[in-house]
C-alpha positions in Angstrom: 23.7 -11.4 38.0 25.7 -8.6 36.5 26.0 -10.4 33.2 22.2 -11.0 33.1 21.5 -7.3 33.8 24.1 -6.3 31.1 22.3 -8.7 28.7 18.9 -7.2 29.5 20.3 -3.7 29.1 21.9 -4.6 25.8 18.7 -6.2 24.5 16.8 -3.1 25.6 19.2 -0.8 23.8 19.1 -2.9 20.6 15.3 -2.8 20.7 15.2 0.9 21.2 17.7 1.5 18.3 16.4 -0.9 15.7 12.7 -1.6 16.4 11.2 1.2 18.5 9.3 4.0 16.7 7.6 6.8 18.6 3.9 7.2 17.8 2.9 10.2 15.7 0.8 12.9 17.1 -2.9 12.3 16.4 -4.2 15.2 14.3 -7.5 17.0 15.0 -9.9 15.5 12.5 -13.4 16.6 11.5 -14.9 13.2 11.1 -15.5 9.9 12.8 -13.3 6.8 13.0 -15.5 3.7 13.3 -14.9 -0.1 13.4 -17.0 -2.3 11.2 -17.4 -5.8 9.9 -18.8 -7.7 6.9 -19.4 -11.3 6.1 -17.3 -12.5 3.1 -16.8 -16.1 2.1 -18.5 -17.2 5.2 -16.0 -15.3 7.4 -16.4 -12.3 9.5 -14.1 -9.6 8.1 -13.2 -6.4 9.9 -12.2 -2.9 9.0 -11.9 0.6 10.3 -13.4 3.6 8.4 -12.8 7.3 8.5 -15.5 9.6 7.0 -14.9 13.4 7.2 -17.8 15.5 8.6 -20.4 16.5 6.0 -18.9 14.3 3.3 -21.0 14.9 0.2 -22.6 12.1 -1.8 -20.5 11.1 -4.8 -17.2 11.5 -3.0 -14.3 9.2 -3.7 -13.5 6.1 -1.6 -10.0 4.9 -0.7 -8.9 1.6 0.7 -5.6 1.6 2.7 -4.1 -1.8 3.4 -1.7 -2.8 6.2 1.5 -5.0 6.0 2.1 -8.5 7.1 0.9 -9.4 10.6 -0.4 -5.9 11.2 -3.9 -4.4 11.8 -6.0 -1.5 10.5 -4.9 0.6 13.4 -1.2 -0.2 12.7 -1.4 1.2 9.2 -3.2 4.3 10.5 -0.3 4.9 12.8 2.5 4.0 10.3 1.1 6.4 7.7 1.0 9.2 10.4 -2.7 9.5 9.8 -1.7 11.1 6.6 -4.5 9.8 4.5 -7.1 11.1 7.0 -5.5 14.5 7.0 -5.9 14.5 3.2 -9.5 13.1 3.4 -10.4 16.2 5.5 -8.7 18.5 3.0 -10.0 17.0 -0.3 -13.2 15.2 0.7 -13.0 11.4 0.4 -13.8 8.4 2.6 -11.3 5.9 3.8 -11.5 2.2 4.8 -8.7 0.3 6.4 -9.5 -3.4 5.8 -7.9 -6.1 7.9 -6.4 -9.3 6.5 -7.7 -12.6 8.0 -4.3 -14.4 7.8 -0.8 -13.2 8.5 -0.4 -12.0 4.9 -2.9 -10.7 2.3 -3.6 -13.3 -0.4 -1.7 -11.5 -3.2 -0.2 -12.7 -6.4 2.7 -14.6 -4.9 2.9 -18.3 -4.6 4.9 -18.0 -1.4 3.3 -16.4 1.6 1.4 -17.0 4.8 -2.1 -16.4 3.4 -3.9 -19.7 4.4 -6.0 -20.4 7.4 -6.5 -24.1 8.3 -5.3 -25.1 4.9 -7.7 -22.8 3.1 -6.9 -19.9 0.8 -8.6 -16.7 2.0 -10.3 -14.9 -0.9 -9.2 -11.3 -0.2 -10.2 -10.0 -3.6 -13.9 -11.0 -3.0 -13.7 -9.5 0.5 -12.4 -6.2 -0.8 -14.9 -6.0 -3.6 -17.7 -6.7 -1.2 -16.4 -4.1 1.2 -16.3 -1.4 -1.5 -19.8 -2.3 -2.6 -21.0 -2.0 1.0 -19.4 1.4 1.6 -20.6 2.7 -1.7 -24.1 1.8 -0.7 -23.8 3.0 2.9 -21.9 6.3 2.2 -23.1 7.1 -1.3 -19.5 7.3 -2.6 -18.8 7.3 -6.3 -18.4 3.8 -7.6 -16.2 5.1 -10.5 -13.8 6.7 -8.1 -12.7 3.8 -5.8 -9.0 3.6 -5.1 -6.7 1.2 -3.2 -3.3 1.6 -1.7 -1.2 -0.3 0.7 2.3 -0.7 2.2 4.4 -3.9 1.9 1.9 -6.8 1.9 -0.9 -4.3 1.5 1.0 -2.9 -1.6 1.2 -6.4 -3.1 -2.5 -6.8 -2.5 -3.1 -3.5 -4.3 -1.4 -4.9 -7.3 -3.6 -8.0 -7.3 -6.7 -5.7 -7.3 -5.4 -3.9 -10.3 -5.0 -7.2 -12.1 -8.1 -9.1 -11.1 -10.6 -6.4 -10.1 -10.3 -3.5 -12.5 -14.0 -3.0 -12.6 -14.0 -2.1 -8.9 -10.8 0.0 -8.7 -10.0 3.0 -10.8 -6.4 3.2 -9.6 -4.1 1.6 -7.1 -0.8 2.7 -5.5 1.6 0.0 -4.2 4.2 1.1 -1.6 7.2 -1.1 -1.0 5.9 -3.8 -3.4 6.8 -5.2 -6.8 5.5 -7.7 -9.3 6.5 -11.3 -8.6 8.7 -13.1 -11.1 6.8 -15.5 -13.4 7.8 -18.6 -11.3 6.3 -16.9 -8.2 3.2 -15.4 -9.9 -0.3 -16.9 -9.8 -2.6 -14.0 -10.6 -4.9 -14.1 -13.6 -5.4 -10.6 -15.1 -9.0 -9.9 -15.8 -8.3 -8.8 -19.4 -11.1 -6.2 -19.3 -10.9 -2.7 -17.8 -7.9 -0.7 -17.1 -6.7 0.3 -13.6 -4.0 3.0 -13.3 -1.0 1.9 -11.2 1.6 3.7 -9.1 4.5 1.8 -7.6 6.5 3.7 -4.9 9.7 2.0 -3.7 12.9 2.9 -1.9 16.3 2.0 -3.2 17.5 0.9 0.2 14.5 -1.3 1.1 15.9 -4.3 3.2 12.7 -6.4 2.6 11.5 -5.8 -0.9 14.8 -5.4 -3.0 14.5 -2.4 -5.3 16.7 -4.3 -7.9 14.7 -7.5 -7.6 15.3 -10.8 -5.8 13.9 -12.5 -2.8 11.6 -10.7 -0.4 12.8 -11.3 3.1 14.0 -9.6 6.3 17.6 -10.5 7.4 17.3 -13.6 5.2 15.1 -15.2 7.9 11.7 -13.6 8.1 8.8 -12.6 5.9 10.0 -14.8 3.0 7.7 -14.2 0.1 9.6 -15.5 -3.0 11.3 -13.5 -5.7 10.1 -10.3 -7.3 11.0 -8.2 -10.4 13.0 -5.0 -10.0 10.9 -1.9 -9.5 11.3 -0.6 -13.0 10.4 -3.9 -14.6 7.4 -4.1 -12.3 6.1 -0.8 -13.6 6.9 -1.8 -17.1 4.8 -5.0 -16.6 1.7 -2.8 -16.1 2.7 -0.5 -19.0 2.9 -3.5 -21.3 -0.3 -5.0 -19.9 -2.1 -1.7 -20.7 -0.5 -1.6 -24.1 1.2 1.7 -23.5 3.8 2.1 -26.2 4.7 5.8 -25.7 8.1 6.5 -24.3 7.8 7.2 -20.6 8.6 10.7 -19.2 11.2 10.9 -16.5 12.1 13.5 -13.9 14.0 13.7 -10.7 13.2 16.3 -8.0 15.1 17.0 -4.8 12.6 17.3 -1.9 14.1 18.3 1.4 17.3 16.6 0.4 15.7 13.4 -0.9 15.9 12.7 -4.6 12.5 11.6 -5.9 12.5 10.1 -9.3 9.2 9.8 -11.3 8.8 7.7 -14.4 5.4 7.9 -16.0 3.9 5.8 -18.9 0.8 7.3 -20.4 -0.9 7.6 -23.8 -4.6 6.9 -23.3 -5.9 9.6 -20.9 -7.8 6.9 -19.0 -4.8 5.0 -17.9 -1.4 5.8 -16.3 1.5 3.9 -14.8 4.0 5.7 -12.6 7.1 4.5 -10.8 8.2 6.7 -7.9 11.7 5.9 -6.7 12.7 7.2 -3.3 16.5 7.3 -3.6 18.0 6.3 -0.2 14.5 5.3 1.1 13.8 2.1 3.1 10.7 0.0 3.6 7.5 2.0 4.1 5.7 5.1 3.1 7.8 8.3 3.2 6.0 11.0 5.1 6.7 13.8 7.5 4.7 12.5 10.5 6.2 9.2 11.5 9.8 7.8 11.5 9.9 4.0 11.0 12.1 1.5 12.9 15.7 1.5 11.7 15.3 -2.3 11.1 13.2 -1.3 8.0 16.0 0.8 6.5 16.3 4.6 6.1 13.1 6.6 6.9 13.2 9.9 5.1 10.6 12.4 6.2 10.1 13.5 2.6 8.4 13.4 0.2 4.8 13.3 1.6 4.0 9.9 0.1 0.3 10.0 1.0 0.0 13.3 -0.7 1.7 12.0 -3.9 -0.6 9.0 -3.9 -3.7 11.2 -3.5 -2.6 13.5 -6.3 -2.1 10.4 -8.6 -5.6 9.2 -7.7 -7.2 12.6 -8.1 -6.0 13.1 -11.6 -7.5 9.9 -13.0 -10.4 10.6 -15.2 -13.8 8.9 -14.8 -14.8 6.4 -17.4 
């Protein structure tokens, strides 16, 4: 009996140390959080939206996508409601779409994105969702943005490649471009979507220096990816940006944040944000992630950096 109690106590201690994360404090927000659904590809798809009070017509729209096996509510919590705080400050609407399978159907050949042997068309779903929200809310169709963390970040990159007519810019957090052998996306070839990639150098799932995406060598296996710099360079090359990138490193609350930016046409920008010493997830001051996901710096404010990147993209 004693050994069983000891084992239970040990398991509880390990859970508390490696997996448990205290929930962030819910901020006082001006607007309404609502659940919604839409039919896409013959499937009922769900989402959560946040619309600030008195949002004017022509405001921007941002999609925020969750990670593998998560929900729309999970990503609200794990980003510390940071995007909603910004929506109140800057005046934009947010939608948190939910995947139908365990993973989003991103560019990788490896992943749990099928249901009953059928590939789920997430690009069409997200395009249809943005069209619905633009119609319902009167948001600006030229100022639609997408971001996501982990699997949601990988899905953001697919939108940049295959749906540039819908998305003005995307920001992928804890995600990289797959190596050619693990890549199945077909770039649209028309339209240019600005891209930010924000990765931590100590990410235990998506290796900053490239390699296989996995957790502890056992879980969330999604094939090999390029390193973070090569992933950003992929989009710079795709957008035919030949100018030398600018580079700067800033210490923010003791965290070195390195920004490399490729830009020559004012309409298109590619930026790599490296969180030195950062783990898997969005760096932000409201929520500390589980230790299992690596270091969880409370700076910089990743959501704020993403919004600043989106806000400076010109209309075209």
